[in-house]
C-alpha positions as CSV (number, residue, x, y, z in Angstrom):
1,M,21.9,-24.6,1.0
2,N,25.8,-25.4,1.1
3,L,25.2,-27.7,-1.8
4,L,23.5,-25.0,-3.8
5,N,25.4,-22.1,-2.8
6,D,28.9,-23.4,-2.5
7,R,29.0,-26.4,-4.8
8,D,26.5,-25.2,-7.5
9,G,24.2,-28.1,-6.8
10,L,20.9,-28.7,-8.3
11,M,17.8,-29.5,-6.2
12,C,14.7,-31.7,-7.5
13,G,11.5,-32.0,-5.5
14,I,9.0,-35.0,-6.3
15,C,5.8,-35.3,-3.9
16,N,6.9,-34.8,-0.5
17,G,10.1,-33.2,-1.7
18,F,8.3,-30.4,-3.8
19,Q,6.4,-29.7,-0.8
20,A,9.6,-29.1,0.9
21,L,10.6,-26.8,-1.7
22,I,7.7,-24.9,-1.2
23,K,7.5,-24.7,2.5
24,L,11.3,-23.8,2.5
25,G,11.0,-20.8,0.0
26,L,13.0,-22.3,-2.7
27,V,9.9,-22.2,-4.9
28,P,9.2,-19.5,-6.0
29,F,11.8,-17.0,-4.2
30,G,15.1,-19.6,-5.6
31,K,16.4,-19.5,-1.9
32,I,15.1,-20.2,1.6
33,V,13.4,-17.7,3.4
34,A,11.7,-17.2,6.9
35,P,8.1,-18.4,6.9
36,S,5.4,-15.8,7.0
37,A,1.8,-15.4,6.7
38,E,2.3,-13.9,3.1
39,N,4.7,-16.6,1.7
40,P,3.1,-19.5,-0.3
41,T,2.8,-23.0,1.3
42,L,1.0,-26.1,1.1
43,T,-1.5,-27.5,3.4
44,F,-4.2,-30.2,4.1
45,N,-6.9,-30.5,1.9
46,E,-10.3,-28.9,2.7
47,I,-11.8,-32.4,2.7
48,G,-9.6,-33.8,5.1
49,R,-8.4,-37.0,3.4
50,H,-5.9,-38.3,0.9
51,Q,-6.7,-37.2,-2.6
52,S,-5.9,-39.6,-5.6
53,R,-7.9,-38.8,-8.8
54,L,-7.4,-37.0,-12.3
55,V,-7.9,-33.3,-12.6
56,R,-8.2,-30.8,-15.3
57,T,-5.5,-27.8,-15.1
58,R,-5.0,-25.0,-17.4
59,I,-1.4,-23.5,-18.1
60,S,-1.5,-20.0,-16.9
61,S,2.4,-19.3,-17.6
62,N,4.7,-21.0,-20.1
63,L,7.9,-19.1,-18.7
64,S,9.5,-22.1,-17.0
65,P,11.6,-24.4,-19.6
66,W,9.4,-27.2,-18.3
67,L,6.2,-25.9,-19.6
68,S,7.5,-23.9,-22.6
69,L,6.2,-26.4,-25.3
70,Y,2.5,-25.7,-24.1
71,E,0.4,-22.6,-24.9
72,V,-0.8,-20.4,-22.4
73,G,-4.6,-21.5,-21.9
74,E,-4.1,-24.9,-22.8
75,V,-5.9,-27.4,-20.5
76,V,-4.4,-30.6,-19.4
77,T,-5.5,-33.4,-17.4
78,V,-3.1,-34.6,-14.9
79,P,-3.1,-37.3,-12.1
80,I,-2.4,-36.1,-8.5
81,S,-2.2,-38.4,-5.2
82,H,-1.6,-36.6,-1.8
83,G,-3.3,-35.5,1.3
84,E,-1.5,-32.0,1.8
85,G,-1.9,-30.4,-1.6
86,R,-3.8,-27.3,-0.8
87,F,-2.0,-24.0,-1.9
88,V,-2.5,-21.1,0.3
89,C,-0.8,-17.4,0.0
90,G,-1.6,-14.0,0.9
91,E,-3.0,-11.5,-1.3
92,T,0.2,-9.7,-1.7
93,R,2.4,-12.3,-2.4
94,L,-0.3,-13.7,-4.6
95,A,-0.5,-10.6,-6.9
96,A,3.2,-10.6,-7.1
97,L,3.3,-14.3,-8.2
98,A,0.7,-13.5,-11.2
99,A,2.6,-10.3,-12.1
100,N,5.8,-12.4,-12.3
101,G,4.4,-15.1,-14.3
102,Q,4.9,-17.8,-11.7
103,I,1.6,-19.2,-11.3
104,A,1.9,-22.2,-13.6
105,T,-1.3,-23.9,-13.7
106,Q,-4.5,-23.6,-12.1
107,Y,-7.7,-26.1,-11.6
108,V,-10.5,-25.7,-14.2
109,D,-13.9,-27.0,-14.8
110,L,-15.1,-28.8,-17.8
111,D,-15.6,-25.2,-19.7
112,G,-11.8,-24.5,-18.9
113,R,-12.7,-21.6,-16.4
114,V,-10.7,-21.2,-13.1
115,T,-13.0,-22.6,-10.3
116,M,-13.2,-23.0,-6.7
117,D,-15.6,-26.0,-7.0
118,I,-14.6,-28.9,-4.9
119,D,-15.2,-31.2,-7.9
120,Y,-12.7,-29.6,-10.0
121,N,-10.4,-28.0,-7.4
122,P,-10.5,-30.8,-4.9
123,N,-7.6,-29.3,-2.7
124,G,-9.5,-26.0,-2.2
125,S,-6.5,-24.2,-3.5
126,V,-6.6,-20.4,-3.4
127,D,-7.2,-19.0,-6.8
128,A,-7.4,-22.5,-7.9
129,I,-3.6,-22.6,-8.1
130,E,-2.4,-26.2,-8.9
131,G,1.5,-25.4,-9.4
132,I,3.8,-22.4,-9.3
133,T,7.3,-22.3,-10.9
134,H,10.1,-20.0,-12.2
135,S,13.0,-18.5,-9.9
136,M,13.7,-14.9,-9.6
137,C,17.1,-14.5,-7.9
138,S,18.9,-11.6,-6.5
139,L,22.3,-10.4,-7.9
140,E,24.5,-12.8,-5.5
141,F,23.1,-15.8,-7.5
142,E,24.3,-14.7,-11.0
143,N,27.3,-17.0,-10.6
144,H,25.0,-19.8,-10.8
145,R,23.6,-19.0,-14.0
146,P,26.1,-21.0,-16.2
147,L,24.9,-24.2,-14.5
148,Y,21.2,-23.2,-14.9
149,N,21.7,-22.5,-18.5
150,W,23.8,-25.9,-19.0
151,V,20.9,-27.9,-17.4
152,I,18.2,-26.4,-19.7
153,E,20.4,-26.5,-22.8
154,N,21.4,-30.3,-22.1
155,I,17.9,-31.5,-21.4
156,F,15.9,-29.7,-24.0
157,G,18.6,-29.2,-26.6
158,T,18.1,-25.6,-27.5
159,E,18.4,-22.5,-25.0
160,F,15.3,-21.5,-22.9
161,P,14.2,-18.7,-20.9
162,K,17.4,-17.5,-18.5
163,Q,17.5,-17.4,-14.9
164,R,16.7,-13.7,-14.0
165,E,19.0,-11.6,-11.7
166,F,17.9,-8.5,-9.9
167,A,19.3,-6.1,-7.2
168,R,18.1,-6.5,-3.8
169,L,16.1,-3.5,-2.6
170,N,18.1,-2.1,0.1
171,M,16.8,0.6,2.0
172,T,18.6,3.3,3.9
173,N,18.6,2.8,8.2
174,T,17.9,-1.0,8.2
175,V,19.2,-4.2,7.0
176,M,17.8,-6.7,4.3
177,S,20.1,-9.8,5.7
178,K,17.9,-12.4,7.1
179,R,20.9,-13.6,9.3
180,Y,20.8,-10.2,11.0
181,L,16.9,-10.0,11.1
182,R,16.9,-13.3,12.6
183,E,19.3,-12.4,15.2
184,L,17.6,-9.2,16.2
185,V,14.2,-11.5,16.6
186,E,16.2,-14.2,18.5
187,M,17.8,-12.1,21.0
188,G,14.6,-10.1,21.8
189,I,15.8,-6.7,20.6
190,V,12.7,-6.5,18.3
191,D,9.4,-8.0,19.1
192,G,9.2,-10.7,16.4
193,W,9.3,-10.8,12.6
194,D,6.3,-8.5,12.8
195,D,7.7,-5.7,14.8
196,P,6.8,-2.2,13.2
197,R,10.7,-1.5,12.8
198,M,11.2,-4.7,10.6
199,P,11.6,-4.5,6.9
200,T,9.5,-7.6,6.6
201,L,5.8,-7.6,5.2
202,C,4.1,-8.7,8.2
203,G,6.1,-5.6,10.0
204,L,4.9,-3.1,7.5
205,R,1.6,-4.3,7.9
206,R,1.6,-4.0,11.5
207,R,3.4,-0.5,11.2
208,G,0.3,0.3,9.1
209,Y,1.7,0.1,5.5
210,T,-1.0,-0.5,2.9
211,A,-0.2,-3.1,0.0
212,S,-0.9,-0.3,-2.6
213,S,1.6,1.8,-0.9
214,I,4.1,-0.7,-1.0
215,F,3.4,-1.5,-4.9
216,T,3.7,2.3,-5.6
217,F,7.1,2.4,-3.6
218,V,8.7,-0.7,-5.8
219,R,7.2,0.7,-9.3
220,E,8.9,4.0,-8.3
221,A,12.1,2.4,-7.1
222,G,12.3,0.4,-10.3
223,I,14.5,-2.7,-10.8
224,S,18.0,-2.6,-11.0
225,K,21.0,-4.9,-12.4
226,S,23.6,-3.0,-9.9
227,D,23.5,-2.6,-6.1
228,N,21.5,0.3,-5.3
229,L,20.3,2.1,-2.0
230,I,17.0,3.5,-1.8
231,D,16.0,6.3,0.7
232,M,13.5,5.0,3.5
233,R,11.9,8.6,3.0
234,Q,10.7,7.3,-0.5
235,L,8.5,4.8,1.0
236,E,7.5,6.9,3.7
237,A,6.2,9.4,1.0
238,C,4.3,6.6,-0.8
239,I,2.3,5.7,2.5
240,R,2.0,9.4,3.5
241,S,0.2,10.6,0.3
242,E,-2.3,7.9,0.4
243,L,-3.2,8.2,4.0
244,D,-3.4,12.0,3.4
245,L,-6.5,11.3,1.3
246,T,-8.0,8.1,3.0
247,A,-7.4,8.3,6.8
248,Q,-9.9,10.2,8.9
249,R,-8.9,12.8,11.3
250,R,-9.0,12.1,15.3
251,I,-7.7,14.0,18.0
252,A,-5.1,12.6,20.3
253,V,-3.0,14.4,23.2
254,L,0.2,12.5,23.7
255,D,1.5,14.6,26.4
256,P,-1.5,15.7,28.2
257,V,-2.1,18.8,30.7
258,K,-5.4,19.8,32.0
259,L,-7.1,23.0,30.6
260,I,-9.8,24.2,32.8
261,V,-12.2,26.9,31.4
262,D,-13.5,28.7,34.2
263,N,-16.4,30.3,32.8
264,Y,-17.9,27.3,31.3
265,P,-20.7,25.4,33.3
266,E,-19.3,22.4,35.0
267,D,-22.5,20.2,34.3
268,K,-22.7,21.2,30.4
269,T,-21.6,19.0,27.6
270,E,-21.8,20.7,24.2
271,Y,-20.8,19.2,20.6
272,F,-19.0,20.6,17.7
273,D,-19.2,19.2,14.4
274,V,-15.5,18.7,13.3
275,A,-14.6,17.3,9.8
276,N,-13.4,13.8,9.4
277,N,-11.0,14.8,6.5
278,P,-10.6,18.4,5.3
279,N,-8.6,17.8,2.6
280,R,-10.5,18.9,-0.6
281,E,-8.8,16.2,-2.9
282,A,-10.4,13.6,-0.6
283,N,-14.0,14.8,-1.4
284,D,-15.0,14.1,2.2
285,T,-17.7,16.2,3.6
286,T,-18.6,14.2,6.4
287,T,-18.3,15.4,10.0
288,R,-18.3,14.0,13.6
289,K,-19.5,15.2,17.1
290,V,-16.8,16.0,19.6
291,A,-17.7,16.9,23.1
292,F,-16.8,19.9,24.7
293,T,-16.7,20.2,28.7
294,R,-15.4,22.4,31.2
295,E,-12.3,20.3,31.7
296,L,-10.2,19.5,28.9
297,W,-6.9,17.8,27.9
298,I,-4.2,19.7,25.7
299,E,-0.4,19.3,24.7
300,N,1.7,20.0,27.1
301,E,4.4,21.8,24.4
302,D,1.2,24.1,23.5
303,F,1.5,26.0,26.4
304,A,4.4,28.2,27.6
305,E,4.7,30.4,30.6
306,V,7.9,32.2,29.1
307,P,7.2,31.8,25.5
308,P,10.0,31.5,23.2
309,P,10.2,34.2,20.2
310,K,7.4,33.8,17.6
311,F,5.5,31.2,20.1
312,K,2.1,31.2,18.4
313,R,0.1,29.0,21.2
314,L,-1.2,29.5,24.6
315,T,0.7,31.8,27.1
316,V,-0.4,33.3,30.3
317,G,-2.7,36.3,29.0
318,G,-2.5,34.9,25.3
319,E,-5.3,34.0,23.2
320,V,-5.8,30.9,20.9
321,R,-8.5,29.2,19.2
322,L,-9.6,25.6,20.5
323,M,-9.5,23.7,17.1
324,G,-13.2,23.6,16.2
325,A,-14.6,25.5,19.1
326,Y,-14.1,28.5,21.3
327,L,-11.3,31.2,21.6
328,V,-9.6,31.1,25.0
329,K,-7.3,33.2,26.9
330,C,-5.1,31.8,29.7
331,T,-5.6,33.5,33.1
332,G,-3.1,31.3,35.3
333,V,-1.6,28.2,36.1
334,D,-1.8,25.6,39.2
335,K,1.5,24.0,40.0
336,N,2.5,20.8,41.5
337,A,4.9,20.9,44.6
338,D,8.0,20.1,42.0
339,G,7.1,23.1,40.2
340,S,5.6,21.4,37.1
341,I,2.4,22.3,35.9
342,A,-1.0,20.6,37.4
343,A,-3.5,22.6,35.3
344,I,-4.1,25.9,33.1
345,H,-6.9,28.0,33.9
346,C,-8.6,30.0,31.1
347,T,-11.8,32.1,30.0
348,A,-13.7,31.1,26.6
349,D,-15.2,33.8,24.5
350,L,-18.6,31.8,24.3
351,E,-19.7,34.0,21.5
352,T,-16.9,32.5,19.2
353,G,-18.0,28.8,18.9
354,N,-19.4,29.2,15.5
355,G,-16.9,32.1,14.0
356,N,-14.5,34.9,14.5
357,P,-15.1,37.1,17.4
358,A,-17.6,40.1,16.7
359,D,-14.7,42.8,17.5
360,G,-12.8,41.3,14.7
361,R,-9.3,40.7,16.6
362,K,-7.3,38.4,14.9
363,V,-5.9,35.0,16.7
364,K,-3.0,33.1,15.1
365,G,-2.6,30.2,17.2
366,T,-4.9,27.1,16.9
367,I,-4.3,24.0,19.1
368,H,-6.2,20.6,19.5
369,W,-7.9,19.3,22.6
370,V,-10.1,16.5,23.9
371,S,-12.8,16.5,26.8
372,A,-11.5,15.1,29.8
373,A,-14.7,13.4,30.3
374,H,-15.2,12.3,27.2
375,C,-11.8,10.6,26.1
376,V,-10.0,7.3,26.2
377,E,-6.8,6.7,27.4
378,A,-4.2,4.6,25.5
379,E,-0.4,4.0,24.7
380,V,1.0,5.4,21.6
381,R,4.3,4.3,20.2
382,L,6.3,6.5,17.8
383,Y,8.4,4.2,15.6
384,D,11.5,5.8,13.8
385,K,14.2,4.1,11.8
386,L,16.0,0.9,13.2
387,F,19.2,2.1,12.8
388,T,21.5,5.3,12.9
389,E,23.7,4.5,10.4
390,A,22.0,5.2,6.6
391,N,23.9,2.8,4.6
392,M,24.4,-0.2,6.8
393,N,26.2,-2.2,4.1
394,A,29.2,0.4,4.4
395,I,30.0,0.2,8.3
396,P,33.7,-0.6,9.1
397,E,34.7,-3.9,8.6
398,G,34.6,-6.0,12.0
399,S,32.3,-3.6,13.6
400,D,29.1,-5.0,15.1
401,Y,25.8,-3.9,13.3
402,K,24.0,-3.9,16.7
403,D,26.1,-1.1,17.5
404,Y,24.0,1.4,15.3
405,L,20.7,0.4,16.4
406,N,18.8,3.6,17.2
407,P,17.9,4.0,20.9
408,E,15.2,5.8,19.9
409,S,13.6,3.8,17.2
410,V,10.5,3.5,19.3
411,V,9.4,5.7,22.0
412,A,6.2,4.6,24.0
413,R,3.8,7.5,25.3
414,K,1.7,6.0,28.0
415,G,-1.4,8.0,29.4
416,C,-2.4,9.5,26.1
417,K,-5.7,11.1,26.0
418,L,-7.6,10.1,22.4
419,E,-11.0,11.4,21.3
420,E,-13.8,9.1,22.2
421,A,-14.6,8.2,18.8
422,L,-11.7,6.0,18.7
423,A,-13.0,3.7,21.3
424,D,-14.1,1.0,18.7
425,A,-11.0,1.5,16.4
426,K,-10.0,-2.0,14.9
427,P,-6.6,-2.9,13.7
428,G,-5.9,-2.0,10.2
429,E,-7.8,1.3,10.3
430,K,-5.5,4.2,9.7
431,F,-6.2,7.9,11.2
432,Q,-4.5,11.1,11.3
433,F,-3.9,12.2,14.8
434,V,-4.3,16.0,13.9
435,R,-0.9,18.0,14.1
436,T,1.3,14.8,15.0
437,G,1.0,12.0,12.5
438,F,-0.6,8.8,11.2
439,F,-1.4,6.1,13.1
440,T,-3.3,2.6,13.3
441,P,-4.1,0.2,16.2
442,D,-1.7,-2.4,17.2
443,S,-2.9,-5.8,16.1
444,K,-1.2,-7.7,18.9
445,N,-1.8,-5.1,22.0
446,P,-5.3,-3.8,22.6
447,G,-5.3,-0.3,23.6
448,V,-2.0,0.4,21.7
449,Y,-1.5,2.8,18.6
450,N,1.4,2.5,16.4
451,R,2.8,5.6,14.4
452,V,2.8,4.7,10.7
453,V,4.4,7.9,9.4
454,T,4.8,11.3,10.5
455,L,2.8,14.3,8.8
456,R,6.0,15.6,7.2
457,D,9.4,14.4,6.3
């Protein structure tokens, strides 16, 4: 990279050299990038042996100067000779390559159709891709454009498509420098490249961000020729608006305290129908069964012995609605030796399971709950911004960027009580924990849930 960056060198790769360009990231990114499951690479052919034959390929993009004399759709026959020529790439990156016109050629059959048939696509390449090309550069490579133009004009004699530079998508409260990110990984400050706080695709995926939310964010942020700084809240708004429509609601108590309904039978279990997604725009009318028993778990913050002004949740002598179930009135508390609350006692108005009380009294507060006998225990990780400083590019010269790490960028809550329906939840599934935020099961740690984003900014 010293030859490329500091001495304006030019790199060309043939056979294994070209394979190295792809694995380093110089193709298609124009610079060395860290390996990831999303990025393109070449691997062993599916038939497991060396290939040496002629193949039919279709020109899918002629943006490259090397293909500019061809028409898109033109089919040419080319020789291949390699044992590690199968092109693989993640779906998100593949879509980006297609959108940028960086898929140069694809394997086709005798009718000119893109195919995965081993007789015509001997490598088994994803999307039948035979070659990719074209360099999209960030602004720091703008100084290299004269050399690029000189090479193109002196080879072809005329001016061909230019190198394209664009501003890096800098976001608040994080860093985009791979040097800094690698240091965070190597020093163990974060849990690898896919740590949910990292601004990497694998990190965003593990956090719970969808491809569509990232595409929406990129479209809304736009492309600029000048350095800019995009507020992280814009990305959060994209995933929040999507999950508000698509994520099913579930109940989770993150800081549990026991609530005992004294006038409810100990051996009785009752089931209430609770909406999966009450958002009208979601058009989801389905419900699920939630178990109700004598002993429940509620949030510790939903109870106060001495309530602050305008407190509308449970207090001694106060009444609230248990979401989707009965009205309950607090009658007293049991305390531990240190003065903390061991259990809250209440009585339920057993006539209010399906509606309002008969006497017409109004109850303002509603709290969520789970049955103590019908719940699963889990760890819930509350992720926040990685750095305390919004613009990490503007920190004082000579200061250490690690001094700005947010000590509360992740808070792990252990012993959380989750609704029984979450027992079979799988990584990749998204849920709204009512009154709390959007969450997804962690892909590396069973029994752990990651917060994607809060309910509100």
